[in-house]
DRENTORKOL-3810 file (N, C-alpha, C; in nm, 4 decimals):
REM DRENTORKOL-3810
@n.u->3.9481; n.v->12.6756; n.w->-1.0314; ca.u->3.8034; ca.v->12.6074; ca.w->-1.0112; c.u->3.7289; c.v->12.6723; c.w->-1.0886
@n.u->3.7276; n.v->12.8153; n.w->-1.0713; ca.u->3.6145; ca.v->12.8675; ca.w->-1.1763; c.u->3.6617; c.v->12.8247; c.w->-1.2983
@n.u->3.7437; n.v->12.8411; n.w->-1.3653; ca.u->3.7927; ca.v->12.8072; ca.w->-1.4818; c.u->3.7329; c.v->12.6785; c.w->-1.5501
@n.u->3.7271; n.v->12.5485; n.w->-1.4282; ca.u->3.7022; ca.v->12.4058; ca.w->-1.4728; c.u->3.6057; c.v->12.3502; c.w->-1.4634
@n.u->3.4796; n.v->12.4385; n.w->-1.4082; ca.u->3.3259; ca.v->12.4031; ca.w->-1.4045; c.u->3.2640; c.v->12.5104; c.w->-1.4910
@n.u->3.1615; n.v->12.4423; n.w->-1.5260; ca.u->3.0295; ca.v->12.5087; ca.w->-1.5917; c.u->2.9560; c.v->12.5758; c.w->-1.5433
@n.u->2.9055; n.v->12.6801; n.w->-1.6094; ca.u->2.7596; ca.v->12.7731; ca.w->-1.5062; c.u->2.6711; c.v->12.7089; c.w->-1.4650
@n.u->2.6204; n.v->12.7143; n.w->-1.3373; ca.u->2.5229; ca.v->12.6265; ca.w->-1.2905; c.u->2.5915; c.v->12.5244; c.w->-1.2063
@n.u->2.7192; n.v->12.5006; n.w->-1.2075; ca.u->2.7583; ca.v->12.4008; ca.w->-1.0906; c.u->2.7727; c.v->12.4398; c.w->-0.9728
@n.u->2.7226; n.v->12.3099; n.w->-0.8499; ca.u->2.7188; ca.v->12.3704; ca.w->-0.7417; c.u->2.8458; c.v->12.3282; c.w->-0.6363
@n.u->2.8787; n.v->12.4079; n.w->-0.5542; ca.u->2.9982; ca.v->12.3934; ca.w->-0.4361; c.u->2.9612; c.v->12.4017; c.w->-0.3077
@n.u->2.9695; n.v->12.2918; n.w->-0.2380; ca.u->2.9764; ca.v->12.2667; ca.w->-0.1213; c.u->3.0650; c.v->12.3234; c.w->-0.0278
@n.u->3.0785; n.v->12.4010; n.w->0.0462; ca.u->3.2553; ca.v->12.4528; ca.w->0.1066; c.u->3.2622; c.v->12.4456; c.w->0.2623
@n.u->3.2916; n.v->12.3726; n.w->0.3225; ca.u->3.2722; ca.v->12.3491; ca.w->0.4425; c.u->3.4245; c.v->12.4059; c.w->0.5546
@n.u->3.3924; n.v->12.5151; n.w->0.6382; ca.u->3.5353; ca.v->12.5566; ca.w->0.6533; c.u->3.5161; c.v->12.6200; c.w->0.8021
@n.u->3.6113; n.v->12.6692; n.w->0.8684; ca.u->3.5746; ca.v->12.7785; ca.w->1.0084; c.u->3.6561; c.v->12.8798; c.w->0.9586
@n.u->3.6324; n.v->13.0067; n.w->1.0689; ca.u->3.7184; ca.v->13.0801; ca.w->1.0665; c.u->3.8345; c.v->13.0713; c.w->1.1255
@n.u->3.9588; n.v->13.1285; n.w->1.0807; ca.u->4.1185; ca.v->13.1060; ca.w->1.1534; c.u->4.1512; c.v->13.1865; c.w->1.2294
@n.u->4.1686; n.v->13.1855; n.w->1.3214; ca.u->4.2391; ca.v->13.3121; ca.w->1.4100; c.u->4.3559; c.v->13.2262; c.w->1.5092
@n.u->4.4427; n.v->13.3116; n.w->1.5357; ca.u->4.5646; ca.v->13.2758; ca.w->1.6202; c.u->4.5137; c.v->13.2703; c.w->1.7469
@n.u->4.4146; n.v->13.2001; n.w->1.7879; ca.u->4.3500; ca.v->13.1645; ca.w->1.8985; c.u->4.4202; c.v->13.0746; c.w->2.0452
@n.u->4.4913; n.v->13.0104; n.w->1.9664; ca.u->4.6081; ca.v->12.9178; ca.w->2.0720; c.u->4.6961; c.v->12.9735; c.w->2.1777
@n.u->4.7022; n.v->13.0814; n.w->2.1028; ca.u->4.8223; ca.v->13.1700; ca.w->2.2229; c.u->4.8026; c.v->13.2773; c.w->2.2464
@n.u->4.6841; n.v->13.3779; n.w->2.1775; ca.u->4.6753; ca.v->13.5124; ca.w->2.1922; c.u->4.5248; c.v->13.5393; c.w->2.2312
@n.u->4.5697; n.v->13.6126; n.w->2.3484; ca.u->4.4177; ca.v->13.6309; ca.w->2.4154; c.u->4.3089; c.v->13.7392; c.w->2.3356
@n.u->4.1924; n.v->13.7368; n.w->2.3257; ca.u->4.0954; ca.v->13.7856; ca.w->2.2291; c.u->4.1151; c.v->13.9224; c.w->2.1945
@n.u->4.1567; n.v->13.9777; n.w->2.3041; ca.u->4.1769; ca.v->14.1384; ca.w->2.2964; c.u->4.3015; c.v->14.1935; c.w->2.2071
@n.u->4.4295; n.v->14.0906; n.w->2.2117; ca.u->4.5324; ca.v->14.0939; ca.w->2.1307; c.u->4.5566; c.v->14.0725; c.w->1.9978
@n.u->4.4138; n.v->14.0035; n.w->1.9493; ca.u->4.4203; ca.v->13.9478; ca.w->1.7931; c.u->4.4214; c.v->14.0408; c.w->1.7134
@n.u->4.5455; n.v->14.0145; n.w->1.5989; ca.u->4.5336; ca.v->14.0915; ca.w->1.5094; c.u->4.4304; c.v->14.0455; c.w->1.3734
@n.u->4.3318; n.v->14.1058; n.w->1.3178; ca.u->4.2368; ca.v->14.1129; ca.w->1.2437; c.u->4.2909; c.v->14.0727; c.w->1.0952
@n.u->4.4211; n.v->14.1257; n.w->1.1052; ca.u->4.4651; ca.v->14.1219; ca.w->0.9699; c.u->4.5195; c.v->13.9718; c.w->0.9298
@n.u->4.5292; n.v->13.9150; n.w->1.0691; ca.u->4.6038; ca.v->13.7683; ca.w->1.0295; c.u->4.5279; c.v->13.6678; c.w->1.0715
@n.u->4.3675; n.v->13.7264; n.w->1.0376; ca.u->4.2863; ca.v->13.6067; ca.w->1.0471; c.u->4.2041; c.v->13.5550; c.w->0.9208
@n.u->4.1632; n.v->13.4391; n.w->0.8732; ca.u->4.0870; ca.v->13.4190; ca.w->0.7717; c.u->3.9655; c.v->13.3715; c.w->0.8241
@n.u->3.8734; n.v->13.4452; n.w->0.7668; ca.u->3.7138; ca.v->13.4199; ca.w->0.7943; c.u->3.6510; c.v->13.3739; c.w->0.6860
@n.u->3.5239; n.v->13.3189; n.w->0.7187; ca.u->3.4298; ca.v->13.3067; ca.w->0.6315; c.u->3.3981; c.v->13.4174; c.w->0.5309
@n.u->3.3881; n.v->13.5311; n.w->0.5720; ca.u->3.3512; ca.v->13.6509; ca.w->0.4974; c.u->3.4636; c.v->13.6613; c.w->0.3740
@n.u->3.6019; n.v->13.6419; n.w->0.3815; ca.u->3.7049; ca.v->13.6232; ca.w->0.2664; c.u->3.6942; c.v->13.5175; c.w->0.2136
@n.u->3.6405; n.v->13.4005; n.w->0.2400; ca.u->3.6201; ca.v->13.2977; ca.w->0.1590; c.u->3.4963; c.v->13.3396; c.w->0.0485
@n.u->3.3934; n.v->13.4120; n.w->0.1015; ca.u->3.2874; ca.v->13.4629; ca.w->0.0647; c.u->3.3263; c.v->13.5440; c.w->-0.0454
@n.u->3.3883; n.v->13.6332; n.w->-0.0111; ca.u->3.4633; ca.v->13.7581; ca.w->-0.1274; c.u->3.5291; c.v->13.6754; c.w->-0.2228
@n.u->3.6267; n.v->13.5628; n.w->-0.1894; ca.u->3.7070; ca.v->13.5210; ca.w->-0.3005; c.u->3.6279; c.v->13.4204; c.w->-0.3763
@n.u->3.4714; n.v->13.3602; n.w->-0.3456; ca.u->3.4061; ca.v->13.2716; ca.w->-0.4035; c.u->3.3490; c.v->13.3764; c.w->-0.5248
@n.u->3.2902; n.v->13.4565; n.w->-0.4720; ca.u->3.2207; ca.v->13.5855; ca.w->-0.5340; c.u->3.3233; c.v->13.6583; c.w->-0.6845
@n.u->3.4205; n.v->13.6669; n.w->-0.6209; ca.u->3.5355; ca.v->13.7598; ca.w->-0.7335; c.u->3.5490; c.v->13.6425; c.w->-0.8411
@n.u->3.5489; n.v->13.5185; n.w->-0.7869; ca.u->3.5739; ca.v->13.4043; ca.w->-0.9034; c.u->3.4718; c.v->13.3475; c.w->-0.9669
@n.u->3.3544; n.v->13.4230; n.w->-0.9670; ca.u->3.2506; ca.v->13.3869; ca.w->-1.0466; c.u->3.1437; c.v->13.3114; c.w->-0.9830
@n.u->3.1472; n.v->13.2877; n.w->-0.8633; ca.u->3.0500; ca.v->13.2059; ca.w->-0.7768; c.u->2.9316; c.v->13.2949; c.w->-0.6870
@n.u->2.8182; n.v->13.2514; n.w->-0.7113; ca.u->2.7154; ca.v->13.3107; ca.w->-0.6028; c.u->2.6861; c.v->13.2250; c.w->-0.4935
@n.u->2.7067; n.v->13.2668; n.w->-0.3719; ca.u->2.6818; ca.v->13.2101; ca.w->-0.2584; c.u->2.5094; c.v->13.1881; c.w->-0.2483
@n.u->2.4900; n.v->13.0748; n.w->-0.2165; ca.u->2.3106; ca.v->13.0764; ca.w->-0.2422; c.u->2.2798; c.v->13.0313; c.w->-0.0746
@n.u->2.3572; n.v->12.9756; n.w->0.0031; ca.u->2.3412; ca.v->12.9148; ca.w->0.1225; c.u->2.4406; c.v->12.9474; c.w->0.2200
@n.u->2.4256; n.v->12.9525; n.w->0.3440; ca.u->2.5272; ca.v->12.9568; ca.w->0.4674; c.u->2.4665; c.v->12.8772; c.w->0.5958
@n.u->2.5537; n.v->12.8002; n.w->0.5967; ca.u->2.4489; ca.v->12.6987; ca.w->0.7210; c.u->2.5579; c.v->12.6897; c.w->0.8230
@n.u->2.5077; n.v->12.7136; n.w->0.9640; ca.u->2.6192; ca.v->12.6735; ca.w->1.0660; c.u->2.5826; c.v->12.5366; c.w->1.0792
@n.u->2.7124; n.v->12.4793; n.w->1.1375; ca.u->2.7371; ca.v->12.3661; ca.w->1.1708; c.u->2.8017; c.v->12.3340; c.w->1.3081
@n.u->2.7434; n.v->12.3358; n.w->1.3903; ca.u->2.8245; ca.v->12.3326; ca.w->1.5240; c.u->2.8942; c.v->12.2009; c.w->1.5395
@n.u->3.0223; n.v->12.2037; n.w->1.6410; ca.u->3.0562; ca.v->12.0697; ca.w->1.6456; c.u->3.0915; c.v->12.0750; c.w->1.8298
@n.u->3.1064; n.v->11.9442; n.w->1.8968; ca.u->3.0968; ca.v->11.8912; ca.w->1.9757; c.u->3.2077; c.v->11.9871; c.w->2.0737
@n.u->3.1997; n.v->12.0515; n.w->2.1969; ca.u->3.3112; ca.v->12.0871; ca.w->2.2369; c.u->3.3850; c.v->11.9807; c.w->2.3055
@n.u->3.3593; n.v->11.8544; n.w->2.2716; ca.u->3.4612; ca.v->11.7540; ca.w->2.3200; c.u->3.6081; c.v->11.7528; c.w->2.2699
@n.u->3.5873; n.v->11.8056; n.w->2.1674; ca.u->3.7367; ca.v->11.8155; ca.w->2.0836; c.u->3.8527; c.v->11.9140; c.w->2.1564
@n.u->3.8044; n.v->11.9627; n.w->2.2826; ca.u->3.8870; ca.v->12.0657; ca.w->2.3245; c.u->3.9047; c.v->11.9781; c.w->2.4759
@n.u->4.0516; n.v->11.9589; n.w->2.4928; ca.u->4.0692; ca.v->11.8828; ca.w->2.6396; c.u->4.0666; c.v->12.0078; c.w->2.7399
@n.u->4.0506; n.v->11.9195; n.w->2.8858; ca.u->4.0355; ca.v->12.0131; ca.w->2.9786; c.u->4.1516; c.v->12.1129; c.w->2.9826
@n.u->4.2768; n.v->12.0963; n.w->2.9713; ca.u->4.4133; ca.v->12.1540; ca.w->2.9558; c.u->4.3710; c.v->12.2610; c.w->2.8737
@n.u->4.3473; n.v->12.2552; n.w->2.7459; ca.u->4.2843; ca.v->12.3466; ca.w->2.6607; c.u->4.2228; c.v->12.4506; c.w->2.7182
@n.u->4.1028; n.v->12.4035; n.w->2.7577; ca.u->4.0012; ca.v->12.5170; ca.w->2.8182; c.u->4.0713; c.v->12.5887; c.w->2.9210
@n.u->4.1075; n.v->12.5257; n.w->3.0329; ca.u->4.1761; ca.v->12.6075; ca.w->3.1424; c.u->4.2632; c.v->12.6968; c.w->3.0612
@n.u->4.3449; n.v->12.6707; n.w->2.9847; ca.u->4.4514; ca.v->12.7678; ca.w->2.9376; c.u->4.3602; c.v->12.9002; c.w->2.8748
@n.u->4.2655; n.v->12.8174; n.w->2.8086; ca.u->4.1867; ca.v->12.9343; ca.w->2.7468; c.u->4.1036; c.v->13.0561; c.w->2.8413
@n.u->4.0679; n.v->12.9785; n.w->2.9273; ca.u->3.9893; ca.v->13.0784; ca.w->3.0305; c.u->4.0958; c.v->13.1574; c.w->3.1023
@n.u->4.2345; n.v->13.1095; n.w->3.1409; ca.u->4.3233; ca.v->13.1622; ca.w->3.2198; c.u->4.3741; c.v->13.2927; c.w->3.1250
@n.u->4.3685; n.v->13.2570; n.w->2.9934; ca.u->4.4698; ca.v->13.3589; ca.w->2.8926; c.u->4.3309; c.v->13.4516; c.w->2.8737
@n.u->4.1800; n.v->13.4290; n.w->2.8535; ca.u->4.0743; ca.v->13.5053; ca.w->2.8060; c.u->4.1113; c.v->13.4848; c.w->2.6298
@n.u->4.1142; n.v->13.3467; n.w->2.6175; ca.u->4.1377; ca.v->13.3210; ca.w->2.4630; c.u->3.9920; c.v->13.3059; c.w->2.4067
@n.u->3.9475; n.v->13.3120; n.w->2.2911; ca.u->3.8427; ca.v->13.2789; ca.w->2.2349; c.u->3.8648; c.v->13.1637; c.w->2.1680
@n.u->3.7723; n.v->13.0608; n.w->2.1511; ca.u->3.7902; ca.v->12.9234; ca.w->2.0703; c.u->3.6700; c.v->12.9049; c.w->1.9679
@n.u->3.6714; n.v->12.8189; n.w->1.8704; ca.u->3.5546; ca.v->12.8082; ca.w->1.8080; c.u->3.5135; c.v->12.6560; c.w->1.8325
@n.u->3.3877; n.v->12.6207; n.w->1.8108; ca.u->3.3729; ca.v->12.4921; ca.w->1.8142; c.u->3.2368; c.v->12.4634; c.w->1.6873
@n.u->3.2789; n.v->12.5244; n.w->1.5920; ca.u->3.1798; ca.v->12.5199; ca.w->1.4766; c.u->3.2430; c.v->12.5324; c.w->1.3327
@n.u->3.1570; n.v->12.5168; n.w->1.2348; ca.u->3.2030; ca.v->12.5179; ca.w->1.1109; c.u->3.1160; c.v->12.5884; c.w->1.0163
@n.u->3.1138; n.v->12.6529; n.w->0.9350; ca.u->3.0243; ca.v->12.6802; ca.w->0.8132; c.u->3.0342; c.v->12.6261; c.w->0.6972
@n.u->2.9019; n.v->12.5778; n.w->0.6312; ca.u->2.8794; ca.v->12.5377; ca.w->0.5338; c.u->2.8471; c.v->12.6311; c.w->0.4315
@n.u->2.9412; n.v->12.6782; n.w->0.2875; ca.u->2.8773; ca.v->12.7646; ca.w->0.2277; c.u->2.8244; c.v->12.6559; c.w->0.0924
@n.u->2.6991; n.v->12.7001; n.w->0.0133; ca.u->2.6609; ca.v->12.6554; ca.w->-0.0768; c.u->2.6926; c.v->12.7701; c.w->-0.1835
@n.u->2.7486; n.v->12.7291; n.w->-0.3009; ca.u->2.7521; ca.v->12.8506; ca.w->-0.4249; c.u->2.7103; c.v->12.7728; c.w->-0.5490
@n.u->2.6805; n.v->12.8480; n.w->-0.6296; ca.u->2.6689; ca.v->12.8172; ca.w->-0.7711; c.u->2.7402; c.v->12.9122; c.w->-0.8492
@n.u->2.8131; n.v->12.8292; n.w->-0.9663; ca.u->2.8713; ca.v->12.9067; ca.w->-1.0663; c.u->2.8112; c.v->12.9707; c.w->-1.1519
@n.u->2.8232; n.v->13.1075; n.w->-1.1988; ca.u->2.7536; ca.v->13.1906; ca.w->-1.2465; c.u->2.7956; c.v->13.1971; c.w->-1.3931
END
């Protein structure tokens, strides 16, 4: 991506942190197995992009079924109902 864009190009990157939250209680999560917005920020910076904005984009909780919520509560699993929009400029 960095090789095929000109300096000054703008990128909008919408994503969410990824954790193994579907089956793992929060206290037992392995941070080494997660992919967070910090990882994406680092990769963009290392490949010639400068992040100029970070915008929180909440999502409705309706995407989770009642059964999923109950399972998460019982097992003390944390979930996410949002995305993060990174705006970056090619340096």
